N, C-alpha and C positions, 0 to 999 in steps of 0.2 A: 669203824672206821672204813674208808674207801681204798680199793688197792687200785695203784696205777702200775705200769711198766716205767721203768725210768727214761725210756725213749721210745715214743710210739711213730706209727707211720699213720699221716693220713693226707690225702690230697697229693701223694708223691713227693710228700716232704718230711724229713725228720725233724721234729721239735725237741729243744732241751729241755730239762725236768723244771725250770724256769718258767718256760712257756707252757708246760703242761700244768702245772700249779696256777699259774695266773687265769688260764683259761677255765681252769675247775672252780674257781671262787664262786661263780656264780650257780654252780651245781651243786656244791658241798653247803650244806646247813647246819646248824646247830639245833637240835631238837630237845627241847627242856619240859620237865613235869615236874609234879610235886616231889615226886621220889629220884628222878635222875636226869641226867643232862647226858645229850651222846650226840654222835652225828648220822648225817642221813647225806643221800644224795637224789636228784631227779634222775628218773628213768624214761620220762617222755615229756612231752610240751604240754599235756593235760594237767601236769602237777601233781603226778603220782610219784613218790620217793621210797625208797628202799633203806631201812635201818635195822638194828639189830632188835631181836624180840624183847630181850632184858632192858631194852631203854624206855620201852612204852609197857612194860608190863602192868596190868590193871588198869590201864587208863583208856578213854574212848576218845579223848581229844587231848592235843599237845600244842604247845607252843613251837611255832618255827620260826628261828630267827636268821635272816640271810646276813651277808658280809658287809652290807652297807647298814648291818644294825637296824633295816625296818624289821617287821614281825607278821606273823598272821597264825590263826588257827588252823591246825591239820586234824582231821579224823581218821582214825586207824581203820585200816580196811581187813587185814589181814595179818596174823601170827602163826609162824610154824616154831612150836616148842623145840623140834628135834634138830632144825638148821639154824636157831637163833636169828630167823629174819623174820622181819615184819614189813608192811605196805602202809604207806600214810598217805592220805591225798590232801594236797594243800588247798587253802581257801583262796587260790590264784593260778594262773597258769604259770609254768616254768620259763625262766629266761632262756634257759639252755641246759638240756639233759646231758648228762656226764655222757662223754664220749672218749672211750678209750679203747684203743684199738692195738692190738698185740700185733706186733711185726713178725712175729714168729712164734711157733707153738712154746707153751708154757712147759718149762722143764726146771726141776731143779738145779739152783745156781743162780737163776735169771735175778738181776737187781729189780726191786721194787720197791715203791715207798707208798705211804700212807698219810691220808690227811684226815685230821679228826679234832676233837676238843676233849683231851683226857685231862680229867680234873677242872674243866673248866677254861684251860690254855687253849683259846680260839684259833683256830687254824693251823693247827701246829702239824709239822710235816716229819715224818719218821722216816730212815731208809731200813731196808731190810734186803733179804732174798727169798725168792721160792725154796721152801725148804723140802718139800715134798707134794705130791698128788695124789687123788683119789685115797685118802686115808679111811680106817675102819677103826673106830673107838667103841666099845661097848657094844659090838654087835651091829652099830649104824655107821653106813658108809658117808663120807663127805666127799663130794666132789666140787671142784673149786669151779666157782660162777664165772 
């Protein structure tokens, strides 16, 4: 799932969460394999996507499904098992990489929301809050991206 702040600042204008979600539709995709279904998002115009490693586990190629239901094949470029992150290159350039700018420093208590495809429910939006930063689990440090 992709993390966004409830309101963000871009071009000196503050946008509502509805605007951010609408703008994110071309950036957030569904990633399907024989084993899993998950979300990813474009990080550049060259077609590179970020997703979770567990979504693409054991796969070299994945199906990438866009909000208009068109699809393409993607190739897994990199997997990091510690951070559970992976990068995939789509078979086409991105319409729009995800652009989420935080108007203030992240801190516990800030409202956020996630866009994803839990259990195949496409483009679900879930509210939340930042609960903590720079956590350590079993000796491994996790830093917010």
